[in-house]
PQR file of N, CA, C, O and H, with PARSE charges and radii, in Angstrom:
ATOM      1  N   MET A   1       0.847  -1.186   0.000 -0.4000 1.5000
ATOM      2  CA  MET A   1       0.000   0.000   0.000 -0.0000 2.0000
ATOM      3  C   MET A   1       0.888   1.243   0.000  0.5500 1.7000
ATOM      4  O   MET A   1       1.944   1.277   0.631 -0.5500 1.4000
ATOM      5  N   ILE A   2       0.439   2.235  -0.707 -0.4000 1.5000
ATOM      6  CA  ILE A   2       1.240   3.440  -0.895 -0.0000 2.0000
ATOM      7  C   ILE A   2       1.489   4.206   0.410  0.5500 1.7000
ATOM      8  O   ILE A   2       2.571   4.768   0.582 -0.5500 1.4000
ATOM      9  H   ILE A   2      -0.419   2.207  -1.220  0.4000 1.0000
ATOM     10  N   ARG A   3       0.541   4.242   1.313 -0.4000 1.5000
ATOM     11  CA  ARG A   3       0.714   4.991   2.563 -0.0000 2.0000
ATOM     12  C   ARG A   3       1.658   4.303   3.545  0.5500 1.7000
ATOM     13  O   ARG A   3       2.109   4.941   4.496 -0.5500 1.4000
ATOM     14  H   ARG A   3      -0.337   3.785   1.173  0.4000 1.0000
ATOM     15  N   LYS A   4       1.964   3.044   3.350 -0.4000 1.5000
ATOM     16  CA  LYS A   4       2.815   2.327   4.288 -0.0000 2.0000
ATOM     17  C   LYS A   4       4.299   2.472   3.960  0.5500 1.7000
ATOM     18  O   LYS A   4       5.137   1.938   4.687 -0.5500 1.4000
ATOM     19  H   LYS A   4       1.597   2.526   2.577  0.4000 1.0000
ATOM     20  N   LYS A   5       4.639   3.169   2.901 -0.4000 1.5000
ATOM     21  CA  LYS A   5       6.041   3.368   2.556 -0.0000 2.0000
ATOM     22  C   LYS A   5       6.683   4.332   3.551  0.5500 1.7000
ATOM     23  O   LYS A   5       6.002   5.152   4.166 -0.5500 1.4000
ATOM     24  H   LYS A   5       3.958   3.603   2.311  0.4000 1.0000
ATOM     25  N   ARG A   6       7.989   4.222   3.698 -0.4000 1.5000
ATOM     26  CA  ARG A   6       8.717   5.071   4.643 -0.0000 2.0000
ATOM     27  C   ARG A   6       8.788   6.524   4.184  0.5500 1.7000
ATOM     28  O   ARG A   6       8.864   7.432   5.013 -0.5500 1.4000
ATOM     29  H   ARG A   6       8.542   3.555   3.199  0.4000 1.0000
ATOM     30  N   ARG A   7       8.765   6.751   2.882 -0.4000 1.5000
ATOM     31  CA  ARG A   7       8.878   8.117   2.381 -0.0000 2.0000
ATOM     32  C   ARG A   7       7.561   8.858   2.591  0.5500 1.7000
ATOM     33  O   ARG A   7       6.534   8.246   2.884 -0.5500 1.4000
ATOM     34  H   ARG A   7       8.704   6.014   2.209  0.4000 1.0000
ATOM     35  N   SER A   8       7.601  10.176   2.440 -0.4000 1.5000
ATOM     36  CA  SER A   8       6.384  10.960   2.605 -0.0000 2.0000
ATOM     37  C   SER A   8       5.360  10.543   1.549  0.5500 1.7000
ATOM     38  O   SER A   8       5.725  10.091   0.463 -0.5500 1.4000
ATOM     39  H   SER A   8       8.436  10.673   2.202  0.4000 1.0000
ATOM     40  N   PHE A   9       4.098  10.697   1.873 -0.4000 1.5000
ATOM     41  CA  PHE A   9       3.049  10.312   0.935 -0.0000 2.0000
ATOM     42  C   PHE A   9       3.059  11.222  -0.293  0.5500 1.7000
ATOM     43  O   PHE A   9       3.044  10.744  -1.427 -0.5500 1.4000
ATOM     44  H   PHE A   9       3.802  11.064   2.754  0.4000 1.0000
ATOM     45  N   SER A  10       3.086  12.523  -0.062 -0.4000 1.5000
ATOM     46  CA  SER A  10       3.028  13.471  -1.167 -0.0000 2.0000
ATOM     47  C   SER A  10       3.593  14.806  -0.705  0.5500 1.7000
ATOM     48  O   SER A  10       3.321  15.270   0.403 -0.5500 1.4000
ATOM     49  H   SER A  10       3.098  12.911   0.860  0.4000 1.0000
ATOM     50  N   ARG A  11       4.381  15.406  -1.577 -0.4000 1.5000
ATOM     51  CA  ARG A  11       4.897  16.739  -1.276 -0.0000 2.0000
ATOM     52  C   ARG A  11       5.349  17.382  -2.582  0.5500 1.7000
ATOM     53  O   ARG A  11       5.627  16.695  -3.565 -0.5500 1.4000
ATOM     54  H   ARG A  11       4.602  15.029  -2.477  0.4000 1.0000
ATOM     55  N   ALA A  12       5.417  18.702  -2.574 -0.4000 1.5000
ATOM     56  CA  ALA A  12       5.952  19.424  -3.714 -0.0000 2.0000
ATOM     57  C   ALA A  12       7.471  19.457  -3.593  0.5500 1.7000
ATOM     58  O   ALA A  12       8.009  19.571  -2.492 -0.5500 1.4000
ATOM     59  H   ALA A  12       5.191  19.260  -1.775  0.4000 1.0000
ATOM     60  N   CYS A  13       8.154  19.359  -4.716 -0.4000 1.5000
ATOM     61  CA  CYS A  13       9.615  19.371  -4.726 -0.0000 2.0000
ATOM     62  C   CYS A  13      10.076  20.260  -5.867  0.5500 1.7000
ATOM     63  O   CYS A  13       9.642  20.089  -7.006 -0.5500 1.4000
ATOM     64  H   CYS A  13       7.717  19.267  -5.611  0.4000 1.0000
ATOM     65  N   LEU A  14      10.952  21.208  -5.565 -0.4000 1.5000
ATOM     66  CA  LEU A  14      11.466  22.108  -6.592 -0.0000 2.0000
ATOM     67  C   LEU A  14      12.624  21.442  -7.313  0.5500 1.7000
ATOM     68  O   LEU A  14      13.638  21.114  -6.696 -0.5500 1.4000
ATOM     69  H   LEU A  14      11.304  21.347  -4.640  0.4000 1.0000
ATOM     70  N   ASP A  15      12.479  21.243  -8.613 -0.4000 1.5000
ATOM     71  CA  ASP A  15      13.540  20.658  -9.429 -0.0000 2.0000
ATOM     72  C   ASP A  15      14.655  21.694  -9.566  0.5500 1.7000
ATOM     73  O   ASP A  15      14.406  22.820  -9.996 -0.5500 1.4000
ATOM     74  H   ASP A  15      11.655  21.510  -9.114  0.4000 1.0000
ATOM     75  N   TRP A  16      15.862  21.324  -9.210 -0.4000 1.5000
ATOM     76  CA  TRP A  16      16.974  22.281  -9.187 -0.0000 2.0000
ATOM     77  C   TRP A  16      17.373  22.756 -10.579  0.5500 1.7000
ATOM     78  O   TRP A  16      17.849  23.883 -10.719 -0.5500 1.4000
ATOM     79  H   TRP A  16      16.064  20.409  -8.861  0.4000 1.0000
ATOM     80  N   SER A  17      17.197  21.940 -11.606 -0.4000 1.5000
ATOM     81  CA  SER A  17      17.635  22.344 -12.943 -0.0000 2.0000
ATOM     82  C   SER A  17      16.550  23.110 -13.705  0.5500 1.7000
ATOM     83  O   SER A  17      16.852  24.074 -14.407 -0.5500 1.4000
ATOM     84  H   SER A  17      16.810  21.025 -11.492  0.4000 1.0000
ATOM     85  N   GLU A  18      15.308  22.692 -13.573 -0.4000 1.5000
ATOM     86  CA  GLU A  18      14.206  23.327 -14.304 -0.0000 2.0000
ATOM     87  C   GLU A  18      13.586  24.486 -13.536  0.5500 1.7000
ATOM     88  O   GLU A  18      12.906  25.331 -14.118 -0.5500 1.4000
ATOM     89  H   GLU A  18      15.062  21.908 -13.002  0.4000 1.0000
ATOM     90  N   ARG A  19      13.822  24.525 -12.235 -0.4000 1.5000
ATOM     91  CA  ARG A  19      13.215  25.534 -11.355 -0.0000 2.0000
ATOM     92  C   ARG A  19      11.693  25.485 -11.442  0.5500 1.7000
ATOM     93  O   ARG A  19      11.018  26.514 -11.414 -0.5500 1.4000
ATOM     94  H   ARG A  19      14.375  23.839 -11.762  0.4000 1.0000
ATOM     95  N   GLN A  20      11.174  24.269 -11.547 -0.4000 1.5000
ATOM     96  CA  GLN A  20       9.735  24.010 -11.577 -0.0000 2.0000
ATOM     97  C   GLN A  20       9.419  22.974 -10.507  0.5500 1.7000
ATOM     98  O   GLN A  20      10.235  22.097 -10.224 -0.5500 1.4000
ATOM     99  H   GLN A  20      11.723  23.434 -11.569  0.4000 1.0000
ATOM    100  N   TYR A  21       8.238  23.075  -9.916 -0.4000 1.5000
ATOM    101  CA  TYR A  21       7.827  22.087  -8.926 -0.0000 2.0000
ATOM    102  C   TYR A  21       7.289  20.833  -9.597  0.5500 1.7000
ATOM    103  O   TYR A  21       6.702  20.890 -10.677 -0.5500 1.4000
ATOM    104  H   TYR A  21       7.575  23.787 -10.146  0.4000 1.0000
ATOM    105  N   HIS A  22       7.498  19.703  -8.940 -0.4000 1.5000
ATOM    106  CA  HIS A  22       6.909  18.440  -9.370 -0.0000 2.0000
ATOM    107  C   HIS A  22       6.403  17.704  -8.143  0.5500 1.7000
ATOM    108  O   HIS A  22       6.752  18.056  -7.016 -0.5500 1.4000
ATOM    109  H   HIS A  22       7.975  19.657  -8.063  0.4000 1.0000
ATOM    110  N   LEU A  23       5.590  16.693  -8.355 -0.4000 1.5000
ATOM    111  CA  LEU A  23       5.018  15.899  -7.280 -0.0000 2.0000
ATOM    112  C   LEU A  23       6.043  14.872  -6.827  0.5500 1.7000
ATOM    113  O   LEU A  23       6.491  14.043  -7.619 -0.5500 1.4000
ATOM    114  H   LEU A  23       5.306  16.407  -9.270  0.4000 1.0000
ATOM    115  N   ALA A  24       6.408  14.923  -5.576 -0.4000 1.5000
ATOM    116  CA  ALA A  24       7.393  13.994  -5.020 -0.0000 2.0000
ATOM    117  C   ALA A  24       6.718  13.088  -4.003  0.5500 1.7000
ATOM    118  O   ALA A  24       5.533  13.244  -3.709 -0.5500 1.4000
ATOM    119  H   ALA A  24       6.044  15.596  -4.931  0.4000 1.0000
ATOM    120  N   GLY A  25       7.474  12.149  -3.473 -0.4000 1.5000
ATOM    121  CA  GLY A  25       6.960  11.228  -2.464 -0.0000 2.0000
ATOM    122  C   GLY A  25       6.392   9.965  -3.088  0.5500 1.7000
ATOM    123  O   GLY A  25       6.522   9.735  -4.291 -0.5500 1.4000
ATOM    124  H   GLY A  25       8.437  12.022  -3.712  0.4000 1.0000
ATOM    125  N   ALA A  26       5.766   9.157  -2.259 -0.4000 1.5000
ATOM    126  CA  ALA A  26       5.239   7.863  -2.695 -0.0000 2.0000
ATOM    127  C   ALA A  26       4.179   8.016  -3.788  0.5500 1.7000
ATOM    128  O   ALA A  26       4.118   7.202  -4.709 -0.5500 1.4000
ATOM    129  H   ALA A  26       5.660   9.343  -1.282  0.4000 1.0000
ATOM    130  N   LEU A  27       3.353   9.042  -3.691 -0.4000 1.5000
ATOM    131  CA  LEU A  27       2.312   9.245  -4.698 -0.0000 2.0000
ATOM    132  C   LEU A  27       2.928   9.572  -6.060  0.5500 1.7000
ATOM    133  O   LEU A  27       2.522   9.008  -7.076 -0.5500 1.4000
ATOM    134  H   LEU A  27       3.402   9.704  -2.943  0.4000 1.0000
ATOM    135  N   GLY A  28       3.899  10.477  -6.083 -0.4000 1.5000
ATOM    136  CA  GLY A  28       4.580  10.806  -7.332 -0.0000 2.0000
ATOM    137  C   GLY A  28       5.267   9.599  -7.937  0.5500 1.7000
ATOM    138  O   GLY A  28       5.238   9.410  -9.153 -0.5500 1.4000
ATOM    139  H   GLY A  28       4.229  10.935  -5.258  0.4000 1.0000
ATOM    140  N   GLU A  29       5.889   8.776  -7.094 -0.4000 1.5000
ATOM    141  CA  GLU A  29       6.555   7.566  -7.567 -0.0000 2.0000
ATOM    142  C   GLU A  29       5.558   6.597  -8.202  0.5500 1.7000
ATOM    143  O   GLU A  29       5.836   6.029  -9.258 -0.5500 1.4000
ATOM    144  H   GLU A  29       5.913   8.930  -6.106  0.4000 1.0000
ATOM    145  N   GLN A  30       4.417   6.407  -7.575 -0.4000 1.5000
ATOM    146  CA  GLN A  30       3.412   5.484  -8.102 -0.0000 2.0000
ATOM    147  C   GLN A  30       2.811   5.979  -9.407  0.5500 1.7000
ATOM    148  O   GLN A  30       2.577   5.189 -10.322 -0.5500 1.4000
ATOM    149  H   GLN A  30       4.192   6.868  -6.716  0.4000 1.0000
ATOM    150  N   ILE A  31       2.560   7.273  -9.499 -0.4000 1.5000
ATOM    151  CA  ILE A  31       2.021   7.834 -10.741 -0.0000 2.0000
ATOM    152  C   ILE A  31       3.035   7.670 -11.864  0.5500 1.7000
ATOM    153  O   ILE A  31       2.678   7.245 -12.963 -0.5500 1.4000
ATOM    154  H   ILE A  31       2.750   7.914  -8.756  0.4000 1.0000
ATOM    155  N   ALA A  32       4.296   8.004 -11.600 -0.4000 1.5000
ATOM    156  CA  ALA A  32       5.339   7.858 -12.621 -0.0000 2.0000
ATOM    157  C   ALA A  32       5.481   6.399 -13.049  0.5500 1.7000
ATOM    158  O   ALA A  32       5.593   6.111 -14.240 -0.5500 1.4000
ATOM    159  H   ALA A  32       4.586   8.349 -10.708  0.4000 1.0000
ATOM    160  N   SER A  33       5.478   5.486 -12.093 -0.4000 1.5000
ATOM    161  CA  SER A  33       5.597   4.062 -12.415 -0.0000 2.0000
ATOM    162  C   SER A  33       4.469   3.618 -13.346  0.5500 1.7000
ATOM    163  O   SER A  33       4.705   2.892 -14.313 -0.5500 1.4000
ATOM    164  H   SER A  33       5.387   5.720 -11.125  0.4000 1.0000
ATOM    165  N   ARG A  34       3.263   4.050 -13.054 -0.4000 1.5000
ATOM    166  CA  ARG A  34       2.123   3.664 -13.887 -0.0000 2.0000
ATOM    167  C   ARG A  34       2.229   4.267 -15.294  0.5500 1.7000
ATOM    168  O   ARG A  34       1.896   3.606 -16.277 -0.5500 1.4000
ATOM    169  H   ARG A  34       3.072   4.639 -12.269  0.4000 1.0000
ATOM    170  N   LEU A  35       2.686   5.504 -15.389 -0.4000 1.5000
ATOM    171  CA  LEU A  35       2.842   6.131 -16.700 -0.0000 2.0000
ATOM    172  C   LEU A  35       3.899   5.400 -17.529  0.5500 1.7000
ATOM    173  O   LEU A  35       3.748   5.267 -18.743 -0.5500 1.4000
ATOM    174  H   LEU A  35       2.956   6.041 -14.590  0.4000 1.0000
ATOM    175  N   PHE A  36       4.970   4.926 -16.882 -0.4000 1.5000
ATOM    176  CA  PHE A  36       5.971   4.110 -17.586 -0.0000 2.0000
ATOM    177  C   PHE A  36       5.352   2.792 -18.042  0.5500 1.7000
ATOM    178  O   PHE A  36       5.576   2.366 -19.175 -0.5500 1.4000
ATOM    179  H   PHE A  36       5.093   5.034 -15.895  0.4000 1.0000
ATOM    180  N   GLU A  37       4.572   2.137 -17.169 -0.4000 1.5000
ATOM    181  CA  GLU A  37       3.918   0.870 -17.522 -0.0000 2.0000
ATOM    182  C   GLU A  37       2.996   1.025 -18.724  0.5500 1.7000
ATOM    183  O   GLU A  37       2.954   0.164 -19.603 -0.5500 1.4000
ATOM    184  H   GLU A  37       4.390   2.483 -16.249  0.4000 1.0000
ATOM    185  N   LEU A  38       2.262   2.125 -18.752 -0.4000 1.5000
ATOM    186  CA  LEU A  38       1.327   2.386 -19.858 -0.0000 2.0000
ATOM    187  C   LEU A  38       2.042   2.861 -21.116  0.5500 1.7000
ATOM    188  O   LEU A  38       1.428   2.992 -22.176 -0.5500 1.4000
ATOM    189  H   LEU A  38       2.297   2.825 -18.038  0.4000 1.0000
ATOM    190  N   GLU A  39       3.341   3.119 -20.996 -0.4000 1.5000
ATOM    191  CA  GLU A  39       4.154   3.672 -22.088 -0.0000 2.0000
ATOM    192  C   GLU A  39       3.668   5.054 -22.508  0.5500 1.7000
ATOM    193  O   GLU A  39       3.756   5.431 -23.677 -0.5500 1.4000
ATOM    194  H   GLU A  39       3.839   3.013 -20.136  0.4000 1.0000
ATOM    195  N   TRP A  40       3.154   5.799 -21.536 -0.4000 1.5000
ATOM    196  CA  TRP A  40       2.768   7.175 -21.785 -0.0000 2.0000
ATOM    197  C   TRP A  40       3.987   8.078 -21.691  0.5500 1.7000
ATOM    198  O   TRP A  40       4.010   9.152 -22.292 -0.5500 1.4000
ATOM    199  H   TRP A  40       3.082   5.492 -20.587  0.4000 1.0000
ATOM    200  N   ILE A  41       4.991   7.658 -20.948 -0.4000 1.5000
ATOM    201  CA  ILE A  41       6.257   8.386 -20.864 -0.0000 2.0000
ATOM    202  C   ILE A  41       7.398   7.392 -21.028  0.5500 1.7000
ATOM    203  O   ILE A  41       7.258   6.210 -20.714 -0.5500 1.4000
ATOM    204  H   ILE A  41       4.972   6.785 -20.460  0.4000 1.0000
ATOM    205  N   VAL A  42       8.517   7.880 -21.519 -0.4000 1.5000
ATOM    206  CA  VAL A  42       9.739   7.083 -21.650 -0.0000 2.0000
ATOM    207  C   VAL A  42      10.904   7.924 -21.143  0.5500 1.7000
ATOM    208  O   VAL A  42      10.883   9.151 -21.239 -0.5500 1.4000
ATOM    209  H   VAL A  42       8.631   8.840 -21.774  0.4000 1.0000
ATOM    210  N   ARG A  43      11.904   7.265 -20.611 -0.4000 1.5000
ATOM    211  CA  ARG A  43      13.088   7.959 -20.131 -0.0000 2.0000
ATOM    212  C   ARG A  43      14.003   8.251 -21.320  0.5500 1.7000
ATOM    213  O   ARG A  43      14.205   7.393 -22.179 -0.5500 1.4000
ATOM    214  H   ARG A  43      11.921   6.268 -20.534  0.4000 1.0000
ATOM    215  N   LEU A  44      14.546   9.450 -21.366 -0.4000 1.5000
ATOM    216  CA  LEU A  44      15.494   9.810 -22.411 -0.0000 2.0000
ATOM    217  C   LEU A  44      16.852   9.192 -22.074  0.5500 1.7000
ATOM    218  O   LEU A  44      17.232   9.138 -20.904 -0.5500 1.4000
ATOM    219  H   LEU A  44      14.382  10.148 -20.669  0.4000 1.0000
ATOM    220  N   PRO A  45      17.577   8.730 -23.076 -0.5600 1.5000
ATOM    221  CA  PRO A  45      18.865   8.072 -22.827  0.2800 2.0000
ATOM    222  C   PRO A  45      19.863   8.963 -22.074  0.5500 1.7000
ATOM    223  O   PRO A  45      19.974  10.160 -22.341 -0.5500 1.4000
ATOM    224  N   ARG A  46      20.573   8.358 -21.142 -0.4000 1.5000
ATOM    225  CA  ARG A  46      21.650   9.000 -20.389 -0.0000 2.0000
ATOM    226  C   ARG A  46      21.236  10.269 -19.664  0.5500 1.7000
ATOM    227  O   ARG A  46      22.034  11.195 -19.520 -0.5500 1.4000
ATOM    228  H   ARG A  46      20.482   7.386 -20.925  0.4000 1.0000
ATOM    229  N   THR A  47      19.994  10.315 -19.207 -0.4000 1.5000
ATOM    230  CA  THR A  47      19.492  11.493 -18.503 -0.0000 2.0000
ATOM    231  C   THR A  47      18.365  11.085 -17.564  0.5500 1.7000
ATOM    232  O   THR A  47      17.852   9.969 -17.651 -0.5500 1.4000
ATOM    233  H   THR A  47      19.345   9.563 -19.324  0.4000 1.0000
ATOM    234  N   ARG A  48      17.985  11.979 -16.674 -0.4000 1.5000
ATOM    235  CA  ARG A  48      16.842  11.744 -15.784 -0.0000 2.0000
ATOM    236  C   ARG A  48      15.539  12.212 -16.425  0.5500 1.7000
ATOM    237  O   ARG A  48      14.458  11.959 -15.892 -0.5500 1.4000
ATOM    238  H   ARG A  48      18.403  12.885 -16.603  0.4000 1.0000
ATOM    239  N   ALA A  49      15.634  12.882 -17.546 -0.4000 1.5000
ATOM    240  CA  ALA A  49      14.459  13.468 -18.204 -0.0000 2.0000
ATOM    241  C   ALA A  49      13.559  12.386 -18.797  0.5500 1.7000
ATOM    242  O   ALA A  49      14.012  11.298 -19.153 -0.5500 1.4000
ATOM    243  H   ALA A  49      16.512  13.088 -17.979  0.4000 1.0000
ATOM    244  N   VAL A  50      12.284  12.716 -18.892 -0.4000 1.5000
ATOM    245  CA  VAL A  50      11.317  11.834 -19.538 -0.0000 2.0000
ATOM    246  C   VAL A  50      10.638  12.581 -20.676  0.5500 1.7000
ATOM    247  O   VAL A  50      10.621  13.811 -20.715 -0.5500 1.4000
ATOM    248  H   VAL A  50      11.917  13.599 -18.603  0.4000 1.0000
ATOM    249  N   LYS A  51      10.083  11.809 -21.599 -0.4000 1.5000
ATOM    250  CA  LYS A  51       9.384  12.359 -22.753 -0.0000 2.0000
ATOM    251  C   LYS A  51       7.991  11.760 -22.794  0.5500 1.7000
ATOM    252  O   LYS A  51       7.823  10.565 -22.552 -0.5500 1.4000
ATOM    253  H   LYS A  51      10.097  10.809 -21.567  0.4000 1.0000
ATOM    254  N   ILE A  52       6.997  12.571 -23.094 -0.4000 1.5000
ATOM    255  CA  ILE A  52       5.638  12.076 -23.273 -0.0000 2.0000
ATOM    256  C   ILE A  52       5.540  11.494 -24.668  0.5500 1.7000
ATOM    257  O   ILE A  52       5.892  12.151 -25.648 -0.5500 1.4000
ATOM    258  H   ILE A  52       7.134  13.542 -23.290  0.4000 1.0000
ATOM    259  N   THR A  53       5.063  10.266 -24.761 -0.4000 1.5000
ATOM    260  CA  THR A  53       4.930   9.589 -26.050 -0.0000 2.0000
ATOM    261  C   THR A  53       3.618   9.993 -26.728  0.5500 1.7000
ATOM    262  O   THR A  53       2.768  10.639 -26.115 -0.5500 1.4000
ATOM    263  H   THR A  53       4.777   9.732 -23.965  0.4000 1.0000
ATOM    264  N   GLU A  54       3.467   9.614 -27.976 -0.4000 1.5000
ATOM    265  CA  GLU A  54       2.199   9.874 -28.679 -0.0000 2.0000
ATOM    266  C   GLU A  54       1.057   9.130 -27.970  0.5500 1.7000
ATOM    267  O   GLU A  54      -0.058   9.640 -27.859 -0.5500 1.4000
ATOM    268  H   GLU A  54       4.158   9.089 -28.474  0.4000 1.0000
ATOM    269  N   LYS A  55       1.356   7.933 -27.500 -0.4000 1.5000
ATOM    270  CA  LYS A  55       0.365   7.170 -26.735 -0.0000 2.0000
ATOM    271  C   LYS A  55      -0.026   7.943 -25.471  0.5500 1.7000
ATOM    272  O   LYS A  55      -1.195   7.966 -25.085 -0.5500 1.4000
ATOM    273  H   LYS A  55       2.262   7.519 -27.591  0.4000 1.0000
ATOM    274  N   GLY A  56       0.952   8.567 -24.844 -0.4000 1.5000
ATOM    275  CA  GLY A  56       0.703   9.371 -23.649 -0.0000 2.0000
ATOM    276  C   GLY A  56      -0.118  10.610 -23.957  0.5500 1.7000
ATOM    277  O   GLY A  56      -1.035  10.955 -23.212 -0.5500 1.4000
ATOM    278  H   GLY A  56       1.901   8.549 -25.158  0.4000 1.0000
ATOM    279  N   ARG A  57       0.211  11.279 -25.055 -0.4000 1.5000
ATOM    280  CA  ARG A  57      -0.564  12.467 -25.453 -0.0000 2.0000
ATOM    281  C   ARG A  57      -2.038  12.106 -25.643  0.5500 1.7000
ATOM    282  O   ARG A  57      -2.933  12.821 -25.191 -0.5500 1.4000
ATOM    283  H   ARG A  57       0.956  10.998 -25.660  0.4000 1.0000
ATOM    284  N   ALA A  58      -2.265  10.988 -26.317 -0.4000 1.5000
ATOM    285  CA  ALA A  58      -3.648  10.533 -26.533 -0.0000 2.0000
ATOM    286  C   ALA A  58      -4.312  10.173 -25.203  0.5500 1.7000
ATOM    287  O   ALA A  58      -5.480  10.495 -24.985 -0.5500 1.4000
ATOM    288  H   ALA A  58      -1.538  10.407 -26.684  0.4000 1.0000
ATOM    289  N   GLY A  59      -3.577   9.513 -24.325 -0.4000 1.5000
ATOM    290  CA  GLY A  59      -4.128   9.130 -23.025 -0.0000 2.0000
ATOM    291  C   GLY A  59      -4.492  10.324 -22.170  0.5500 1.7000
ATOM    292  O   GLY A  59      -5.576  10.373 -21.589 -0.5500 1.4000
ATOM    293  H   GLY A  59      -2.628   9.252 -24.503  0.4000 1.0000
ATOM    294  N   PHE A  60      -3.582  11.294 -22.089 -0.4000 1.5000
ATOM    295  CA  PHE A  60      -3.870  12.501 -21.307 -0.0000 2.0000
ATOM    296  C   PHE A  60      -5.062  13.250 -21.894  0.5500 1.7000
ATOM    297  O   PHE A  60      -5.890  13.787 -21.158 -0.5500 1.4000
ATOM    298  H   PHE A  60      -2.701  11.254 -22.560  0.4000 1.0000
ATOM    299  N   ARG A  61      -5.145  13.282 -23.220 -0.4000 1.5000
ATOM    300  CA  ARG A  61      -6.271  13.953 -23.882 -0.0000 2.0000
ATOM    301  C   ARG A  61      -7.582  13.209 -23.610  0.5500 1.7000
ATOM    302  O   ARG A  61      -8.576  13.824 -23.222 -0.5500 1.4000
ATOM    303  H   ARG A  61      -4.472  12.845 -23.818  0.4000 1.0000
ATOM    304  N   ASP A  62      -7.584  11.883 -23.813 -0.4000 1.5000
ATOM    305  CA  ASP A  62      -8.817  11.098 -23.709 -0.0000 2.0000
ATOM    306  C   ASP A  62      -9.305  10.919 -22.280  0.5500 1.7000
ATOM    307  O   ASP A  62     -10.508  10.980 -22.026 -0.5500 1.4000
ATOM    308  H   ASP A  62      -6.777  11.384 -24.128  0.4000 1.0000
ATOM    309  N   TYR A  63      -8.381  10.698 -21.338 -0.4000 1.5000
ATOM    310  CA  TYR A  63      -8.777  10.404 -19.957 -0.0000 2.0000
ATOM    311  C   TYR A  63      -8.880  11.633 -19.074  0.5500 1.7000
ATOM    312  O   TYR A  63      -9.718  11.687 -18.174 -0.5500 1.4000
ATOM    313  H   TYR A  63      -7.403  10.649 -21.545  0.4000 1.0000
ATOM    314  N   PHE A  64      -8.020  12.633 -19.328 -0.4000 1.5000
ATOM    315  CA  PHE A  64      -7.963  13.795 -18.441 -0.0000 2.0000
ATOM    316  C   PHE A  64      -8.316  15.095 -19.133  0.5500 1.7000
ATOM    317  O   PHE A  64      -8.338  16.148 -18.495 -0.5500 1.4000
ATOM    318  H   PHE A  64      -7.339  12.589 -20.059  0.4000 1.0000
ATOM    319  N   HIS A  65      -8.593  15.044 -20.433 -0.4000 1.5000
ATOM    320  CA  HIS A  65      -8.937  16.243 -21.218 -0.0000 2.0000
ATOM    321  C   HIS A  65      -7.839  17.287 -21.128  0.5500 1.7000
ATOM    322  O   HIS A  65      -8.103  18.485 -21.024 -0.5500 1.4000
ATOM    323  H   HIS A  65      -8.575  14.189 -20.952  0.4000 1.0000
ATOM    324  N   LEU A  66      -6.575  16.799 -21.170 -0.4000 1.5000
ATOM    325  CA  LEU A  66      -5.398  17.669 -21.123 -0.0000 2.0000
ATOM    326  C   LEU A  66      -4.660  17.611 -22.444  0.5500 1.7000
ATOM    327  O   LEU A  66      -4.505  16.540 -23.031 -0.5500 1.4000
ATOM    328  H   LEU A  66      -6.361  15.826 -21.255  0.4000 1.0000
ATOM    329  N   SER A  67      -4.218  18.733 -22.898 -0.4000 1.5000
ATOM    330  CA  SER A  67      -3.399  18.795 -24.101 -0.0000 2.0000
ATOM    331  C   SER A  67      -1.947  18.991 -23.680  0.5500 1.7000
ATOM    332  O   SER A  67      -1.590  20.032 -23.128 -0.5500 1.4000
ATOM    333  H   SER A  67      -4.344  19.603 -22.421  0.4000 1.0000
ATOM    334  N   VAL A  68      -1.112  17.989 -23.942 -0.4000 1.5000
ATOM    335  CA  VAL A  68       0.300  18.081 -23.558 -0.0000 2.0000
ATOM    336  C   VAL A  68       1.196  17.867 -24.750  0.5500 1.7000
ATOM    337  O   VAL A  68       2.419  17.908 -24.618 -0.5500 1.4000
ATOM    338  H   VAL A  68      -1.402  17.144 -24.391  0.4000 1.0000
TER
END
């Protein structure tokens, strides 16, 4: 269960390179893991960055009505 992890459940975290906030903690980890499983995002080679795939763009549009 997500709440039983040792890390915080959810918190905002300022990315040092982008100077933008992202969702950190167990909730952020679980969401990211699921997006990787669905192949909505992929990791860029030799970096920590991720890219939204075409499958992800369609998913965000169809399920969340978001244009990314």
